[in-house]
C-alpha positions in Angstrom: -149.6 -58.7 69.0 -149.8 -58.0 65.2 -153.4 -57.0 65.3 -152.9 -54.5 68.1 -149.9 -52.9 66.5 -151.9 -52.6 63.3 -154.7 -50.8 65.1 -152.3 -48.5 66.9 -150.7 -47.7 63.5 -154.1 -46.8 62.0 -154.8 -44.5 64.9 -151.4 -42.8 64.5 -150.8 -42.5 60.7 -152.8 -41.4 57.8 -152.2 -44.4 55.5 -154.7 -46.1 53.2 -156.1 -49.5 54.1 -154.3 -51.0 51.0 -150.9 -49.7 52.2 -151.5 -51.0 55.8 -152.4 -54.4 54.4 -149.3 -54.4 52.1 -147.1 -53.4 55.0 -148.4 -55.9 57.5 -148.5 -58.8 55.0 -145.1 -58.2 53.4 -142.9 -56.1 55.7 -144.0 -56.6 59.3 -142.0 -59.0 61.4 -142.9 -59.5 65.1 -139.3 -60.0 66.0 -138.6 -56.5 64.9 -141.2 -54.9 67.1 -140.8 -53.4 70.5 -144.0 -52.7 72.4 -145.1 -51.5 75.8 -148.3 -53.0 77.1 -150.7 -52.1 79.9 -153.4 -54.4 81.0 -152.8 -56.6 78.0 -153.1 -53.7 75.5 -150.3 -52.3 73.4 -150.0 -48.6 74.3 -146.7 -47.7 72.5 -144.6 -49.5 69.8 -141.9 -49.1 67.3 -140.2 -51.2 64.7 -136.5 -51.9 63.9 -136.4 -53.0 60.3 -133.1 -54.8 59.4 -131.4 -53.5 56.3 -127.9 -53.1 54.8 -125.8 -50.0 54.1 -122.9 -49.7 51.7 -120.0 -48.1 53.6 -116.4 -47.5 52.7 -116.2 -50.3 50.2 -118.1 -52.9 52.2 -121.6 -53.6 53.4 -122.6 -53.1 57.0 -125.7 -54.3 58.9 -128.1 -51.5 59.8 -131.5 -51.1 61.3 -134.2 -48.6 60.2 -136.3 -47.4 63.2 -139.8 -46.6 62.0 -143.5 -46.5 63.0 -142.9 -45.0 66.4 -146.4 -44.5 67.8 -148.3 -44.2 71.1 -152.0 -44.3 71.9 -153.4 -40.7 71.9 -154.5 -41.1 75.5 -151.0 -42.2 76.6 -148.9 -39.5 74.8 -146.7 -37.2 76.9 -146.0 -39.9 79.5 -142.5 -40.9 78.4 -143.4 -44.2 76.8 -141.7 -43.4 73.5 -138.5 -42.3 75.2 -138.4 -45.6 77.2 -138.9 -47.6 73.9 -136.2 -45.7 72.1 -133.6 -46.3 74.8 -134.6 -50.0 74.8 -134.4 -50.1 71.0 -130.8 -48.8 71.0 -129.7 -51.6 73.4 -131.5 -54.3 71.3 -130.0 -53.0 68.1 -126.5 -53.1 69.6 -127.1 -56.6 70.8 -128.1 -57.7 67.4 -124.9 -56.4 65.9 -126.1 -53.5 63.8 -123.4 -51.0 63.1 -125.7 -48.1 62.5 -129.3 -47.1 62.9 -131.3 -44.7 60.7 -134.7 -43.1 60.8 -136.8 -40.4 59.1 -138.7 -38.0 61.4 -142.3 -37.6 60.5 -142.1 -33.8 60.9 -139.4 -31.3 61.0 -140.0 -30.6 64.7 -139.1 -34.2 65.6 -135.4 -33.8 64.5 -134.7 -32.2 67.9 -136.5 -34.9 69.7 -134.4 -37.7 68.2 -131.2 -35.8 68.9 -131.9 -36.6 72.5 -131.1 -40.3 71.7 -127.9 -39.6 69.9 -129.3 -39.3 66.3 -128.0 -36.6 64.1 -129.0 -35.2 60.7 -127.2 -37.4 58.1 -129.3 -37.6 55.0 -130.4 -34.5 53.1 -132.3 -34.3 49.8 -133.3 -31.6 47.4 -136.7 -31.0 45.7 -136.8 -29.8 42.1 -139.9 -28.4 40.4 -140.3 -29.2 36.7 -142.9 -27.9 34.2 -144.1 -29.6 31.1 -142.8 -28.2 27.8 -145.2 -27.2 25.1 -143.3 -29.3 22.6 -142.6 -32.7 24.1 -138.9 -33.5 23.8 -137.7 -36.3 21.4 -135.6 -38.7 23.5 -134.1 -40.5 20.4 -132.2 -42.7 20.4 -133.5 -43.5 23.8 -136.7 -45.4 24.4 -138.7 -45.0 27.6 -140.6 -48.1 28.8 -143.2 -48.5 31.5 -142.3 -50.8 34.3 -145.5 -52.8 33.6 -143.9 -54.0 30.4 -140.9 -55.4 32.2 -140.3 -58.0 34.9 -139.5 -56.5 38.3 -136.0 -58.1 38.2 -135.1 -56.0 35.1 -135.9 -52.8 36.9 -134.2 -53.9 40.0 -131.0 -55.0 38.2 -130.4 -51.4 37.0 -131.5 -49.9 40.3 -129.3 -52.2 42.3 -126.3 -51.6 40.0 -126.6 -47.8 40.6 -127.2 -48.1 44.4 -124.1 -50.3 44.7 -122.0 -47.7 43.0 -122.6 -45.2 45.8 -120.1 -45.3 48.6 -122.6 -44.7 51.4 -126.2 -45.6 50.9 -129.0 -47.6 52.6 -129.5 -50.5 50.3 -132.8 -52.2 49.1 -133.0 -55.9 48.4 -134.9 -57.4 45.4 -137.8 -58.3 47.7 -137.9 -54.8 49.1 -137.9 -53.4 45.6 -140.9 -55.5 44.7 -142.8 -54.1 47.7 -141.8 -50.5 46.8 -143.0 -51.1 43.2 -146.3 -52.5 44.5 -146.7 -49.5 46.9 -146.1 -47.1 44.0 -148.7 -48.8 41.8 -151.3 -48.8 44.6 -150.9 -45.0 44.7 -151.6 -44.8 41.0 -147.9 -44.5 40.0 -145.5 -46.4 37.9 -141.8 -47.1 37.4 -140.1 -46.1 34.1 -136.9 -47.4 32.5 -134.9 -45.6 29.8 -133.2 -47.8 27.3 -130.5 -46.8 24.9 -130.1 -49.6 22.3 -131.6 -51.9 25.0 -129.1 -50.8 27.5 -130.6 -49.2 30.7 -129.5 -45.6 31.2 -132.1 -44.2 33.5 -135.1 -45.0 35.7 -137.7 -43.4 37.9 -140.6 -44.1 40.3 -143.4 -41.5 40.2 -146.8 -41.2 41.7 -149.6 -38.6 41.3 -149.8 -36.2 44.2 -152.2 -33.3 44.6 -152.6 -32.4 40.9 -148.9 -33.0 40.0 -146.5 -35.9 39.7 -144.1 -36.6 42.5 -141.0 -38.4 41.3 -139.9 -40.3 44.4 -136.7 -41.6 42.8 -134.8 -40.9 39.7 -131.4 -42.3 38.5 -130.0 -41.3 35.1 -126.7 -41.4 33.4 -126.8 -37.8 32.4 -128.9 -34.6 32.6 -130.4 -34.9 29.1 -131.8 -38.4 29.9 -133.1 -37.1 33.2 -134.9 -34.2 31.5 -136.4 -36.5 28.9 -137.6 -38.9 31.5 -139.3 -36.2 33.7 -141.0 -34.7 30.7 -142.2 -38.2 29.6 -143.7 -38.9 33.0 -145.7 -35.6 32.9 -146.9 -36.3 29.3 -148.0 -39.8 30.2 -149.9 -38.7 33.3 -151.4 -35.6 31.8 -149.9 -33.4 34.6 -148.1 -30.1 33.8 -145.9 -30.1 36.9 -143.6 -32.5 38.7 -141.7 -32.4 42.0 -138.6 -34.5 41.8 -136.9 -35.9 44.9 -133.2 -36.0 44.2 -129.8 -36.1 45.9 -128.9 -33.0 47.8 -127.6 -29.9 46.1 -125.7 -28.0 48.9 -127.3 -24.7 48.0 -130.8 -26.2 48.3 -130.4 -29.1 50.6 -133.2 -30.1 53.1 -132.9 -32.4 56.1 -134.5 -35.7 55.4 -133.2 -38.5 57.6 -131.1 -39.1 60.7 -128.5 -41.7 61.8 -126.8 -42.9 64.9 -123.6 -45.0 65.0 -124.0 -48.1 67.2 -120.5 -49.6 66.6 -118.1 -46.6 66.6 -115.0 -48.8 66.6 -116.0 -50.8 63.5 -117.1 -47.8 61.5 -114.1 -45.7 62.5 -111.7 -48.4 61.4 -113.6 -48.7 58.0 -113.5 -44.9 57.6 -109.8 -44.7 58.3 -108.9 -47.5 56.0 -111.0 -46.1 53.1 -110.4 -42.4 53.3 -107.0 -42.2 55.2 -107.7 -38.7 56.5 -104.7 -36.6 57.6 -106.7 -35.0 60.4 -108.2 -37.7 62.7 -109.2 -35.2 65.5 -112.9 -35.2 64.5 -113.0 -39.0 65.1 -111.9 -38.5 68.7 -115.1 -36.6 69.5 -117.1 -38.4 72.2 -120.3 -36.8 71.1 -122.0 -39.6 69.2 -124.1 -37.3 67.0 -121.0 -35.4 65.8 -119.1 -38.6 65.3 -122.0 -40.0 63.2 -121.9 -36.9 61.0 -118.1 -37.2 60.5 -118.2 -40.9 59.6 -121.1 -40.3 57.1 -119.3 -37.2 55.7 -122.4 -35.0 56.3 -120.4 -31.9 55.5 -120.3 -33.2 51.9 -123.9 -34.6 52.1 -122.5 -37.9 51.0 -124.8 -40.4 52.6 -128.0 -41.4 50.8 -131.3 -42.9 52.0 -134.6 -43.0 50.1 -137.7 -45.1 49.4 -138.1 -46.3 53.0 -141.9 -46.6 52.9 -142.0 -43.5 55.1 
């Protein structure tokens, strides 16, 4: 089935051959695929990639639904809806506490709401311009990821992702794949060192005449500023777009979630936050409950670098 799913992918998404090969060699697992077939041909498919999420002081099993696609000639016939309902049942049976996804377009947010998903992950985009006089980051030193083993980069990234109370986590293997994808796109990872102690990092790729900083984690605003300026200087670009955690005044919807095990997640939420008002947790609407449990009003949940 792998070859047919790959061909369906190529018909549905505008990805490079290098990325498709990377994905199907390193990420694809047949046991995570649901597909509908007609006369021996795959006409619709999706994938449920297992992952973990930090939540209320513990780690819970999660599944990321992605690569939902249907043959152009078969679209509009309800195949995707059938697959999504089936996927929810399979994910429950496998013991996932929550499922997440990133709609390919803004118009698809409403479609996924039909299956109980709700907006849960926002982000903000910042625009930066290069300064005429490059900043001096002393006493910091900025090092290209190519000069470092992947585990050095991951150690700092993992430390910071583990600090956040609600975030979709990336494994060491997943990090290596993300780094390979970044480099295939002409980008690089950067690590900021202060007396050999990591204090910041970023992943950035060139995109339409500018740099797109896909991820940035820094100990303070000055280090962050130095790092973005360094990335532009090294690339020769004068502008950078930076994907960053949501600022409420400028937050944009990014991803969605749906709780699959309400009892488990509600118990964790109550034990961790001990809210005085538990009425929102009694809401039977799964989308609203999901937003309450992920504290969407505070834009607390994080998800990024999902090979979307």
